C-alpha positions as CSV (number, residue, x, y, z in Angstrom):
1,X,-13.5,2.9,-135.5
2,X,-10.0,2.8,-133.7
3,X,-8.2,-0.2,-134.9
4,X,-6.1,-2.3,-132.5
5,X,-4.2,-4.4,-135.1
6,X,-0.8,-3.5,-136.3
7,X,-0.3,-2.0,-139.7
8,X,2.6,-1.8,-142.2
9,X,3.5,0.2,-145.3
10,X,6.3,1.6,-147.3
11,X,6.7,5.2,-146.1
12,X,9.1,6.3,-148.8
13,X,8.3,6.5,-152.7
14,X,8.0,3.2,-154.3
15,X,10.8,2.1,-156.6
16,X,14.5,1.8,-156.3
17,X,16.6,4.3,-154.3
18,X,19.5,4.7,-151.9
19,X,17.3,3.9,-148.9
20,X,13.7,3.1,-148.1
21,X,11.6,3.4,-144.9
22,X,9.1,0.8,-143.9
23,X,6.7,1.8,-141.1
24,X,4.7,-0.1,-138.6
25,X,2.2,1.1,-136.2
26,X,0.1,-0.7,-133.6
27,X,0.3,-2.2,-130.1
28,X,2.4,-5.1,-131.5
29,X,4.6,-3.1,-133.7
30,X,7.8,-3.4,-131.6
31,X,7.3,-7.0,-130.8
32,X,6.8,-7.9,-134.4
33,X,9.8,-6.1,-135.5
34,X,11.9,-7.6,-132.6
35,X,11.1,-11.0,-133.8
36,X,12.8,-10.5,-137.1
37,X,15.7,-8.2,-135.8
38,X,19.2,-9.2,-134.8
39,X,21.5,-6.5,-133.5
40,X,25.1,-6.5,-134.8
41,X,26.5,-5.5,-131.5
42,X,24.8,-7.5,-128.8
43,X,21.8,-9.7,-128.4
44,X,19.5,-6.7,-127.5
45,X,15.7,-6.7,-127.6
46,X,13.9,-4.0,-129.2
47,X,11.2,-4.3,-126.6
48,X,13.6,-3.3,-123.9
49,X,14.9,-0.2,-125.6
50,X,13.9,3.3,-124.8
51,X,11.6,5.3,-127.1
52,X,13.0,7.7,-129.8
53,X,16.2,5.4,-130.2
54,X,17.8,3.9,-133.3
55,X,19.4,0.4,-133.5
56,X,21.8,-1.1,-136.1
57,X,21.2,-4.6,-136.9
58,X,19.8,-7.1,-139.6
59,X,16.3,-8.1,-140.5
60,X,16.3,-11.9,-140.8
61,X,13.8,-14.5,-141.9
62,X,14.8,-17.6,-139.9
63,X,18.5,-18.1,-140.8
64,X,18.2,-15.9,-144.0
65,X,19.5,-12.3,-143.7
66,X,17.5,-10.0,-145.8
67,X,19.3,-6.6,-145.1
68,X,21.2,-4.5,-142.8
69,X,19.0,-1.9,-141.2
70,X,18.5,0.9,-138.9
71,X,15.5,0.4,-136.8
72,X,13.8,3.5,-135.1
73,X,11.6,3.0,-132.0
74,X,8.7,5.4,-131.0
75,X,6.7,4.2,-128.0
76,X,3.2,5.2,-127.4
77,X,1.8,7.8,-126.7
78,X,4.9,9.8,-127.9
79,X,4.6,9.0,-131.6
80,X,3.0,10.3,-134.7
81,X,0.0,7.9,-134.5
82,X,-0.1,7.8,-130.6
83,X,0.7,4.0,-130.9
84,X,3.9,2.1,-130.9
85,X,5.8,2.9,-134.2
86,X,8.7,1.1,-135.7
87,X,10.5,2.5,-138.8
88,X,12.9,0.3,-140.6
89,X,15.5,2.1,-142.8
90,X,16.7,-0.4,-145.3
91,X,18.6,-0.3,-148.6
92,X,16.2,0.9,-151.5
93,X,16.0,-2.2,-153.5
94,X,12.5,-3.0,-154.5
95,X,13.2,-6.7,-153.8
96,X,14.4,-5.9,-150.2
97,X,11.5,-3.7,-149.5
98,X,9.0,-6.3,-150.5
99,X,10.8,-9.1,-148.7
100,X,10.7,-7.1,-145.5
101,X,7.0,-6.2,-145.9
102,X,6.0,-9.7,-146.8
103,X,8.0,-10.8,-143.6
104,X,6.1,-8.4,-141.4
105,X,2.7,-9.5,-142.9
106,X,3.5,-13.2,-142.0
107,X,4.4,-12.1,-138.5
108,X,1.0,-10.5,-138.0
109,X,0.8,-7.1,-139.6
110,X,-1.6,-6.1,-142.2
111,X,-1.1,-3.7,-145.0
112,X,-2.2,-0.1,-144.2
113,X,-5.0,1.5,-146.0
114,X,-4.5,4.9,-147.7
115,X,-3.7,7.5,-145.0
116,X,-4.2,5.2,-142.2
117,X,-1.3,6.3,-140.2
118,X,-2.5,9.8,-140.2
119,X,-6.2,8.6,-139.6
120,X,-5.0,6.9,-136.4
121,X,-3.1,10.0,-135.4
122,X,-6.4,11.9,-135.7
123,X,-8.4,9.2,-133.9
124,X,-5.8,9.0,-131.0
125,X,-6.0,12.8,-130.6
126,X,-2.6,13.7,-131.9
127,X,-4.0,15.8,-134.8
128,X,-7.2,17.4,-135.2
129,X,-9.0,16.9,-138.7
130,X,-7.9,20.1,-140.3
131,X,-4.3,19.5,-139.2
132,X,-4.5,16.0,-140.6
133,X,-5.8,17.3,-144.0
134,X,-2.9,19.8,-144.0
135,X,-0.4,16.7,-144.0
136,X,-1.8,15.7,-147.3
137,X,-1.5,19.3,-148.6
138,X,2.1,19.5,-147.3
139,X,3.0,16.4,-149.2
140,X,1.4,17.7,-152.4
141,X,2.8,21.3,-152.0
142,X,5.0,22.1,-155.0
143,X,5.8,25.7,-154.5
144,X,6.6,28.0,-151.6
145,X,3.3,29.5,-151.0
146,X,1.4,26.2,-150.8
147,X,4.0,24.8,-148.5
148,X,3.8,27.9,-146.3
149,X,0.1,27.5,-146.0
150,X,0.2,23.8,-145.3
151,X,2.8,24.2,-142.6
152,X,0.9,27.0,-140.9
153,X,-2.3,24.7,-140.9
154,X,-0.5,21.6,-139.9
155,X,0.8,23.4,-136.8
156,X,-2.8,24.4,-135.9
157,X,-3.1,27.9,-136.9
158,X,-6.4,27.5,-138.5
159,X,-8.0,24.9,-136.2
160,X,-7.0,26.8,-133.1
161,X,-8.7,29.9,-134.6
162,X,-11.8,27.9,-135.2
163,X,-11.6,26.0,-131.8
164,X,-11.3,29.3,-129.8
165,X,-14.5,30.6,-131.5
166,X,-16.3,27.6,-131.0
167,X,-15.3,27.4,-127.3
168,X,-16.5,31.0,-126.7
169,X,-19.8,30.3,-128.7
170,X,-20.3,27.1,-126.8
171,X,-20.0,28.9,-123.4
172,X,-22.7,31.4,-124.4
173,X,-24.9,28.5,-125.8
174,X,-24.7,26.8,-122.4
175,X,-26.0,29.9,-120.8
176,X,-28.8,30.3,-123.4
177,X,-29.8,26.6,-122.8
178,X,-29.8,27.3,-119.0
179,X,-32.1,30.1,-119.5
180,X,-34.5,27.7,-121.1
181,X,-34.7,25.7,-117.9
182,X,-35.7,28.8,-116.0
183,X,-38.1,30.3,-118.6
184,X,-40.8,30.9,-116.1
185,X,-38.6,33.0,-113.9
186,X,-37.8,35.3,-116.8
187,X,-34.0,35.5,-116.1
188,X,-31.0,36.1,-118.4
189,X,-27.8,34.3,-117.6
190,X,-26.1,35.4,-121.0
191,X,-25.2,39.0,-121.1
192,X,-26.8,40.0,-124.4
193,X,-24.2,42.9,-124.9
194,X,-21.2,40.6,-124.5
195,X,-23.0,37.9,-126.7
196,X,-23.6,40.5,-129.4
197,X,-19.9,41.5,-129.4
198,X,-18.9,37.9,-129.7
199,X,-21.2,37.4,-132.6
200,X,-19.8,40.5,-134.4
201,X,-16.2,39.2,-133.9
202,X,-17.2,35.7,-135.2
203,X,-18.8,37.4,-138.2
204,X,-15.7,39.4,-139.0
205,X,-13.3,36.3,-138.6
206,X,-15.6,34.1,-140.6
207,X,-15.7,36.6,-143.5
208,X,-12.0,37.1,-143.4
209,X,-11.6,33.3,-143.7
210,X,-14.2,32.9,-146.4
211,X,-12.7,35.8,-148.5
212,X,-9.3,34.1,-148.0
213,X,-10.4,31.0,-149.9
214,X,-10.2,33.0,-153.2
215,X,-6.5,33.3,-152.7
216,X,-5.9,30.1,-151.0
217,X,-7.5,28.0,-153.8
218,X,-5.3,29.5,-156.6
219,X,-2.3,29.1,-154.4
220,X,-3.0,25.5,-153.8
221,X,-4.1,24.6,-157.3
222,X,-2.1,26.9,-159.3
223,X,-3.2,29.5,-161.7
224,X,-3.9,28.5,-165.3
225,X,-2.9,31.3,-167.7
226,X,-4.0,31.1,-171.4
227,X,-1.8,32.7,-174.0
228,X,-4.0,33.6,-177.0
229,X,-3.7,35.6,-180.1
230,X,-3.5,35.3,-184.0
231,X,-1.0,32.9,-185.5
232,X,2.6,33.7,-185.7
233,X,2.4,36.6,-183.2
234,X,5.0,34.8,-180.8
235,X,2.8,32.8,-178.4
236,X,5.1,29.8,-178.3
237,X,8.3,32.0,-178.1
238,X,6.7,33.7,-175.0
239,X,5.9,30.4,-173.5
240,X,9.6,29.4,-174.0
241,X,10.8,32.6,-172.5
242,X,8.7,32.3,-169.5
243,X,9.7,28.8,-168.9
244,X,13.3,29.5,-169.8
245,X,13.5,26.4,-172.0
246,X,12.6,25.3,-175.6
247,X,9.3,23.8,-174.6
248,X,7.2,24.8,-177.8
249,X,8.1,24.5,-181.4
250,X,8.8,28.0,-182.9
251,X,8.8,28.7,-186.7
252,X,7.9,31.4,-189.1
253,X,5.1,29.3,-190.5
254,X,1.6,30.4,-189.4
255,X,-0.4,27.8,-187.5
256,X,2.6,25.8,-186.2
257,X,0.9,25.2,-182.8
258,X,-2.0,22.8,-183.6
259,X,-2.6,21.7,-179.9
260,X,-2.4,23.2,-176.6
261,X,1.0,23.0,-174.8
262,X,1.1,23.5,-171.0
263,X,3.7,23.8,-168.4
264,X,4.1,25.2,-164.9
265,X,6.6,27.5,-163.2
266,X,6.7,29.2,-159.8
267,X,6.6,33.0,-159.8
268,X,7.2,34.5,-156.3
269,X,6.2,31.1,-154.7
270,X,2.9,31.0,-156.5
271,X,2.4,28.2,-159.3
272,X,1.4,29.5,-162.7
273,X,0.4,27.0,-165.4
274,X,0.9,28.6,-168.8
275,X,-1.1,27.3,-171.7
276,X,0.2,28.1,-175.4
277,X,-2.8,27.8,-177.6
278,X,-3.3,27.4,-181.3
279,X,-3.5,30.8,-183.1
280,X,-7.1,32.1,-183.6
281,X,-8.1,32.7,-187.4
282,X,-10.4,31.5,-190.1
283,X,-9.0,28.3,-191.4
284,X,-10.1,25.4,-193.7
285,X,-7.4,23.1,-192.3
286,X,-9.4,20.4,-190.3
287,X,-6.5,19.8,-187.7
288,X,-5.8,23.5,-187.1
289,X,-9.6,24.0,-186.6
290,X,-9.5,21.4,-183.8
291,X,-6.6,23.2,-182.3
292,X,-8.6,26.5,-182.4
293,X,-11.6,24.8,-180.9
294,X,-9.4,23.6,-178.0
295,X,-8.0,27.3,-177.6
296,X,-11.4,28.5,-176.7
297,X,-11.9,25.6,-174.3
298,X,-8.6,26.4,-172.6
299,X,-9.7,30.1,-172.3
300,X,-12.8,28.8,-170.5
301,X,-10.7,27.0,-168.0
302,X,-8.0,29.7,-167.5
303,X,-8.2,32.2,-164.5
304,X,-6.1,34.8,-166.5
305,X,-5.9,35.4,-170.3
306,X,-2.9,36.9,-172.0
307,X,-3.7,38.4,-175.4
308,X,-0.6,38.7,-177.5
309,X,-0.2,40.7,-180.7
310,X,2.5,41.4,-183.1
311,X,3.3,45.1,-182.6
312,X,5.4,45.2,-185.9
313,X,2.5,44.2,-188.1
314,X,-0.2,45.9,-186.1
315,X,1.2,49.3,-185.6
316,X,-0.3,50.4,-188.9
317,X,-3.8,49.1,-187.8
318,X,-4.1,49.4,-184.1
319,X,-7.9,49.7,-184.4
320,X,-8.1,46.2,-185.4
321,X,-6.1,45.1,-182.3
322,X,-8.6,47.1,-180.0
323,X,-11.5,45.4,-181.6
324,X,-10.1,41.9,-180.9
325,X,-9.3,43.0,-177.2
326,X,-12.9,44.2,-177.0
327,X,-14.1,40.8,-178.2
328,X,-12.3,38.9,-175.6
329,X,-13.3,41.3,-172.8
330,X,-16.9,40.9,-173.9
331,X,-16.8,37.1,-174.2
332,X,-14.9,36.7,-170.9
333,X,-15.7,39.7,-168.7
334,X,-14.9,38.0,-165.4
335,X,-11.3,37.0,-166.5
336,X,-8.3,39.3,-165.8
337,X,-6.9,40.2,-169.1
338,X,-3.2,41.1,-169.8
339,X,-2.6,42.8,-173.2
340,X,0.9,42.2,-174.6
341,X,2.6,43.7,-177.5
342,X,5.3,41.5,-178.8
343,X,8.3,42.2,-181.0
344,X,8.8,45.9,-179.7
345,X,12.5,45.6,-180.6
346,X,11.4,46.2,-184.3
347,X,9.6,49.4,-183.5
348,X,11.0,53.1,-183.4
349,X,10.6,55.2,-180.4
350,X,7.8,57.1,-182.0
351,X,6.0,53.9,-182.8
352,X,6.4,52.7,-179.2
353,X,4.9,56.0,-178.0
354,X,2.0,55.6,-180.5
355,X,1.4,52.1,-179.3
356,X,1.2,53.1,-175.6
357,X,-1.2,56.0,-176.4
358,X,-3.6,54.0,-178.6
359,X,-3.8,50.6,-176.5
360,X,-4.6,51.0,-172.9
361,X,-2.6,49.1,-170.2
362,X,-0.5,47.4,-172.9
363,X,2.7,45.6,-171.8
364,X,5.6,45.8,-174.2
365,X,7.9,42.8,-174.6
366,X,10.2,41.1,-177.0
367,X,9.8,37.4,-176.1
368,X,12.7,36.5,-178.6
369,X,15.0,38.9,-176.9
370,X,13.5,38.3,-173.4
371,X,12.8,42.0,-173.1
372,X,10.0,42.8,-170.6
373,X,9.4,39.3,-169.6
374,X,10.3,39.8,-166.0
375,X,8.0,42.8,-165.8
376,X,5.2,40.5,-167.1
377,X,5.8,38.0,-164.6
378,X,5.7,40.7,-161.8
379,X,2.4,42.0,-163.3
380,X,1.0,38.4,-163.1
381,X,2.1,38.0,-159.6
382,X,0.4,41.3,-158.7
383,X,-2.9,39.8,-159.7
384,X,-2.9,37.6,-156.7
385,X,-3.4,39.2,-153.2
386,X,-0.5,37.7,-151.3
387,X,-0.7,40.3,-148.5
388,X,-2.4,37.8,-146.1
389,X,0.3,35.2,-147.0
390,X,3.1,37.8,-146.3
391,X,1.5,38.7,-143.1
392,X,1.3,35.0,-142.0
393,X,-2.6,35.2,-141.7
394,X,-4.6,32.0,-141.9
395,X,-5.7,31.3,-145.4
396,X,-8.3,28.6,-146.3
397,X,-7.4,26.3,-149.1
398,X,-9.7,23.2,-148.5
399,X,-13.0,23.3,-150.2
400,X,-14.5,21.2,-147.4
401,X,-13.5,23.9,-144.8
402,X,-14.8,26.6,-147.1
403,X,-18.2,24.9,-147.3
404,X,-18.4,24.5,-143.5
405,X,-17.4,28.1,-143.0
406,X,-20.2,29.2,-145.3
407,X,-22.8,27.2,-143.4
408,X,-21.5,28.4,-140.1
409,X,-21.6,32.0,-141.4
410,X,-25.2,31.5,-142.4
411,X,-26.2,30.2,-138.9
412,X,-24.3,32.9,-137.2
413,X,-26.1,35.5,-139.4
414,X,-29.4,34.0,-138.1
415,X,-28.1,34.3,-134.5
416,X,-27.2,37.9,-135.1
417,X,-30.7,38.7,-136.5
418,X,-32.3,36.9,-133.5
419,X,-30.3,39.1,-131.1
420,X,-31.1,42.4,-133.0
421,X,-34.8,41.2,-133.2
422,X,-35.1,40.2,-129.5
423,X,-36.0,36.5,-130.4
424,X,-36.5,34.2,-127.5
425,X,-33.5,32.0,-126.3
426,X,-35.1,28.7,-127.5
427,X,-35.1,29.9,-131.2
428,X,-31.6,31.3,-131.0
429,X,-30.3,28.1,-129.4
430,X,-31.3,26.2,-132.5
431,X,-29.1,28.3,-134.8
432,X,-26.3,28.3,-132.3
433,X,-26.4,24.5,-132.1
434,X,-26.1,24.5,-136.0
435,X,-23.2,26.9,-136.1
436,X,-21.3,24.8,-133.5
437,X,-22.0,21.7,-135.6
438,X,-20.3,23.3,-138.7
439,X,-17.4,24.6,-136.6
440,X,-17.0,21.0,-135.3
441,X,-17.0,19.6,-138.8
442,X,-13.9,21.6,-139.6
443,X,-11.7,20.5,-136.5
444,X,-13.2,16.9,-136.4
445,X,-15.3,17.2,-133.0
446,X,-18.0,16.0,-135.4
447,X,-17.4,13.3,-138.1
448,X,-18.8,10.4,-139.8
449,X,-17.0,7.2,-141.0
450,X,-18.0,8.2,-144.6
451,X,-16.4,11.7,-144.2
452,X,-13.2,10.3,-142.7
453,X,-13.1,7.6,-145.4
454,X,-13.4,10.2,-148.2
455,X,-10.7,12.5,-146.7
456,X,-8.1,9.8,-146.0
457,X,-8.6,7.8,-149.2
458,X,-6.7,10.7,-150.9
459,X,-3.5,10.1,-148.9
460,X,-0.6,8.0,-149.9
461,X,-0.5,4.5,-148.2
462,X,2.6,5.1,-146.1
463,X,1.1,8.4,-144.5
């Protein structure tokens, strides 16, 4: 699958800007760039220059000067892809970008496929597969937590942990396989006590990694939070207070919000996507009814539900509030529910005390006055177990890795059962091979063209 041709692509975002970077990779990358490069200081050849150097000059098409550029050279194997790489930093005009790319195409390059630079880095042994996937996660990271996890995985934290377990398991697997060759002598080359200790350690590590996916998935994709309640209780005002901007229309007219409004902010490095929904009530208004239907759809999609009620109008009938809370709990028992009493600035101290005593675990806020909003964001952050993140532990965010870990765990459990039951080595060897297979799927020792095509198709072209 390793390609020998030279590829080219725009490495920076498309469109106009101050500068743009055009990247070439392949055996002939330096030669192709040299054919169109003219130094401003001397008649230097890029082919003769040292690796990791930068050169000022012009990109020319015959006698036509396209742009003044800086050309960076990275010679194999000391480059991102493990091949010769040239990066041309030009002015950010879309016209200039296309002129240079078209010139290199005429000189013998072809346009890179999505993620092909990183694919070549993987195929040339510069990255393992999980590190390559982390490159895409790093580019897509939009908050501190997802960035931190992607950096840790790109540096090999996750893959090194898996590779170490796989190597130790493979050593024992070799001894088990060796025993099969001497089955008639009834000998054991693999110390069963040490093997059992290794299996117990693998089980422990796999369980920790599998459990971390619950945190990793929400960190990577953000946490959708639905704000629900009756009309005119301050849902849109709360959304505006959380976002610190006038995102939703606020009025005293009940039913103002007819559709869902969504926006995302980062709290403590974690992305939260807040969804302001239409007020839930009986209505004959067709448009408002559609909005209420969407409200229930968004609650289904949300991972956290905020139930907001107007403390000023509800203080005389808190039983009704408790009934509504129970309805939501019964309808969505698996979703964390935050109960919020709004407009507490309108209550007396005695009414506040009554509210706290009657409604369990209620958070008191005034969205309009921004009172209690910071405490609410802290409470939302506490829903996410960020201890592993703070301790720089490996956190799984990739669903493909998660699936492979589950399969490996299942096979290791079979091996553990075989050890405890005294099964013969030939039966255990089958399960060990399967566990090794699933470990190899994560780091890329075992891949298929279809798998690689699916993974790298999600990359941007210039990466």
